[in-house]
ZADRENGU-29877 format. One line per 8 residues: their letters; for each residue x, y negated, z of C-alpha. Coordinates in steps of 0.001 Angstrom, whole numbers, plus 524288, in hexadecimal, padded with zeros to 5 digits. Each point is the difference from the previous one (the first is absolute). Layout:
N
A = X/Y/Z | ...
This chain:
158
MNKNKREE = F6C34/ED65E/3C261 | 808D3/7F51C/7FC8A | 80A1C/803AF/7F607 | 80835/7F42C/80329 | 801BC/802D9/80E78 | 8011E/80C9A/80777 | 803D7/80357/80E24 | 80513/80C30/80610
VFEINDEL = 8028A/802A7/80E63 | 80AEE/80960/8048C | 80037/804C5/80DE7 | 80E99/8020B/80282 | 7FDFF/804D7/80DF5 | 7F721/7FCF3/80BA4 | 804D9/7F224/801C6 | 804ED/7FC4E/7F201
KVVCVYNK = 7F6F7/7FCBF/7F488 | 803F0/7FA7A/7F2B6 | 7F532/7F8DA/7F7C0 | 80456/7FFC3/7F1C7 | 7F93D/7F714/7F60B | 800B6/80058/7F0DB | 7FCD2/7F344/7F96F | 7FF52/7FE61/7F10E
TKNGFTHT = 8073E/7F38A/7FB6A | 800B2/7F93A/7F2AD | 80CC0/806CF/7FC39 | 7FF9C/80C85/807EF | 7FC47/80317/80DFA | 8047A/7FE7E/80E68 | 800BF/80981/80B68 | 7FFA5/7FAB1/80DEB
ATLYRNDS = 801FD/8080F/80C0D | 7FC25/7FB88/80D77 | 804B2/80711/80C45 | 7F790/8007B/80C18 | 8049A/8057B/80CB4 | 7F45A/80360/80904 | 7F716/7F843/7F6EE | 8087F/7F3F0/80210
FVKTVKTN = 80609/7F94A/7F3CD | 80ED7/801DA/7FEC7 | 80415/7FBE6/7F238 | 7FBDD/7FF6C/7F1B7 | 80915/80213/7F47A | 7FCAB/7FE9F/7F19A | 805D8/80591/7F367 | 7FCF4/7FA67/7F26D
YMNRAYER = 7FF38/808BE/7F3FB | 800A0/7FB1D/7F1E1 | 7F8A1/807F5/7F5EF | 8013B/80E93/802F2 | 80775/805E2/80AC2 | 800BA/80E05/804BA | 7FFFB/804CD/80DF1 | 7FE5F/80E1C/803CC
FEFNSVML = 7F570/7FB7A/80984 | 7F96B/7F2CD/7FFC1 | 805AA/7F731/80A3F | 80CB3/807EB/802AD | 80930/7F4D2/7FC73 | 7F860/7F571/80818 | 7FF5D/80945/80B9E | 80E8B/8031E/7FF70
KLAEKTNV = 8022A/7F104/7FF88 | 7F75B/7FE3C/80BE4 | 8075B/80A7B/8073E | 80C9D/7F91B/7FD18 | 7FB5D/7F26D/803D8 | 7F989/80471/80C81 | 80A44/80A1B/803D7 | 7F5B0/80A37/801BA
PEIAEFVR = 80598/80CE9/7FAF3 | 7F2FD/80771/801A7 | 7FB09/7F948/7F40D | 80B40/804B7/7F799 | 7FEA3/80D3D/80584 | 7F15E/7FFEF/7FD07 | 8031C/7FCB2/7F17A | 80AC9/80A81/7FF56
NRDAATDA = 7F735/80A52/8060E | 7F545/7FCEA/7F5C4 | 809CF/80164/7F53B | 80543/80D2B/80563 | 7F216/80568/80147 | 7FD70/7FCC1/7F1DD | 80CA6/80668/7FB88 | 7FC40/80C51/80786
NAEGLKLI = 7F29B/8000B/7FA7A | 804F6/7FE1E/7F1C1 | 80993/80B2A/80196 | 7F4DF/80876/804E2 | 7F79B/7FC4F/7F437 | 80AE3/80348/7F678 | 80229/80D7F/806AD | 7F1D5/8032D/7FF0F
SKVAKYSD = 7FF46/7FB76/7F1E5 | 80B76/80947/7FCB1 | 7F916/80B58/806D5 | 7F3C0/7FD5A/7F7BC | 807EF/7FF99/7F37B | 80607/80D04/802A8 | 7F2F1/8062B/803A0 | 7FFB0/80646/7F25E
FLFEKTPS = 80ACE/80901/804CC | 7F7C9/803DD/80B80 | 7F49A/804A7/7F7E3 | 7FEB5/808E9/7F431 | 7FBFC/7F9A9/7F2DF | 7F1AA/8046B/7FFA6 | 7F3DD/7F816/7FE9E | 7FA4B/804FE/80D39
IEKEKNKF = 80C4E/7FB38/806B6 | 7FE54/7F208/7FB18 | 7F58F/7FDE9/80A3A | 8094D/8047C/80A8E | 80A95/7F72E/7FB08 | 7F72B/7F450/80033 | 7FAE8/8035C/80D86 | 80E4A/800C4/80486
RRELLESM = 80377/7F288/7F939 | 7F3AB/7F984/8057E | 80338/804AC/80DB9 | 80DAB/7FA57/7FEE0 | 7FA6C/7F2FB/7FBF6 | 7F593/80060/80AA9 | 80AD1/80260/80A49 | 80595/7F2F3/7FBDA
GIEFPKEF = 7F302/7F970/80304 | 7FB6F/7FEF6/7F1D6 | 7F1B7/80164/7FECE | 7F870/80534/7F3FE | 7F31A/7FBA5/7FABC | 7F47B/809B7/8011D | 7FF93/80116/7F136 | 80D6A/805BD/7FF7C
DSLPEEEK = 7FB0C/80D9B/803B1 | 7F6F8/80027/7F3DA | 80B66/7FE06/7F699 | 804BD/80B52/7F772 | 80C4D/80616/805C2 | 8082F/7FB2C/7F476 | 7FC4C/7F1E3/80290 | 80224/801B2/80E8C
SKRLLNAF = 80D7A/8056C/7FD3B | 80331/7F454/7F73B | 7FB6F/7F5F2/80978 | 8070F/80682/80BAD | 80CC1/8007D/7F843 | 7FED3/7F1B2/7FC29 | 7FDEF/7FCDB/80F05 | 80CFF/806C1/802EE
GVLDEK = 80624/7F8C8/7F4CD | 7FC1B/7F2CD/8066F | 805B9/804BD/80D02 | 80CF6/8026A/7F98A | 80094/7F1CB/7FBA7 | 7FE9F/7FACD/80DC5
């Protein structure tokens, strides 16, 4: 894989496709976005970035610029929908993290219950698509608890 150049294709709908390319430059990087309608070239736009820049999703800015230059609102709508889906997912992760933190109130403070709390916390994480290594099951309950709580701490930061 070439670290200096990367391409990503976004299928906007059945007839619109945007091909975005990242290119590393001497002082930063560029993003280009090329619009194809029914596999026919329409237009390419380019955005230059110096040093570091932040985008919620890579290629958002250049795709919005392409939407404006081509007067194709479906591209802007695609970007907005991608942002909205991420917001909803982030809120769901925060809620699940809060539930896990309050799981101590759901269970009594006894050593035999620690296993049940860990099972509950793990199931919450697995419901978010997080996978666990096979070795996790062989850890002592105290270590499992520590790692699970750390995972929820990381989710709170997102």
